Phi, psi and omega in degrees: 000179197278355184245012189299118174212333196266205188244159171194161179194190194222142190239274202269149177299324177300329187279001191244011183310139171304128175260129184298143192292330184300336181281350183291158196288324183202162171290150184295338176264006185279174183257014175298145183288125173263149174238115190246128171260118176276130182235096181239332188259111183260347184229128176232118183057042179080359185248133181300130172255106182285139170270009182302328182287350181280003189314303192255014176255343188225157172259338185214141169239127178264107180277128189229147006222134179278133181233133175260128185245116175324116174075011177209183184284160178292147172230168164254102193058242180272353197231155176295149182308335188270002188303126183304332186294352189254359188300315191291318180305318189273342162302311175308312183294321178291331175295319182296316179298325171296336178272355175117349175287134186269151187239111175256149170252129177276123181259117170101243186094204189292330179282109188274170181120337179291317179284325177302327184287317177299311180307307185289322187212069185296331178291335182268320192266320172310305175318319176295320174293315178299323182292315180301308178309316179294310184302323178253024168051044178292149180268002186179180179220146174258101184272100184259089191266122179224036178212177171295126178199123192285160169307319177295317174296317179299316180289334181288319178297310179299315183299314185287324179299313183296324179289327183283320192247344172093181194284335181274347177289127185287132171229107176256166166230146192232061181285159171292150198289330186279342165301318176297316183284356182081017184258356175204172177222048185285321197270062181116334185083015178239181191260120179291326179292329169292314172308312182291330174290314180289312202234008181316319188288345180260355180256133192282306180192175177250131176260085189284136181273103176267058188194178178058037176094346189261005180153180174205166181238034171288328171224191178270352192301322182285324172295316183303324181297320180294319179295321175299327180286354173116002187265128176297148178294333182290346187257354186237104170280138184271119183251146185214167177268153193261000181204134181304337183295334192281330181176162169306154177096001180298139183243138175298157181297324179299313188286327182293316177307316182298312177299312179292321181291324174297318184287331183288325174283323174298316192235099167307125180097000184312130192288328169136204193226148171236143173238121169257124339231189201284316193304321181244025172305134178299113191295152188225103176059031192207177183256348184217182181291334177305332188290338176296316179297318182300312182298316171306310181298317187293326179298337191267354187275000000 
């Protein structure tokens, strides 16, 4: 996402036990409302931020952010995946995954360089990504392109991921919303309409960024533009910021609930909502940030 910078990693083998695919909440082509929590900040003022309260609030957790580093190894934000500081986090994520919450890895974001590395030397950097996803048993990937990366490069990456991980693996992309409506070309510089035409059957859905000046969810109007551009409502998760400190375009929980209810009524099969990010989400009738996601989920019923 547009704010990605910090660190995360993975530790114990027991924390990565495989979960039967049949236990997950919905088929990736299904119309169930998704609730996606972006989880990048694991420590706030030195205190650990556990994802465990998200268990009944979300369908997916996007662990941010994976970086492919030119001339160096893969990192999760600033640290190697095996950093001991993340042991507790990975145990908690494993428990959530065992309960049916999917876990995706967000590649890229605001810290540029990952996609430049893939463009320059795919055969060196893609295996790092593939092995990371396998080692830590991710259920999918969130491809967040915020630098130049061609349509051909993007399609090559998606095709290779599908070859290596199969049809049940989640492959999301996270373009800014105005890229989907055809009003900008920020997220890679290519046409997402052309990508959808070419590769729609290989892409699970889009976590579109309706914030930071690229759209908003104060009403349904910006989402409507994406649908008018040819994207099916079941393909587009509406992403927003969970706190006004995170970026412009913040919408209060009450107003967001109204927009989500309207989208659910207007578009059968509406894909759902994503929130950037978990640690500082504004609480809604609750004691912690997970209540933001629970309220958004409730609004779509």
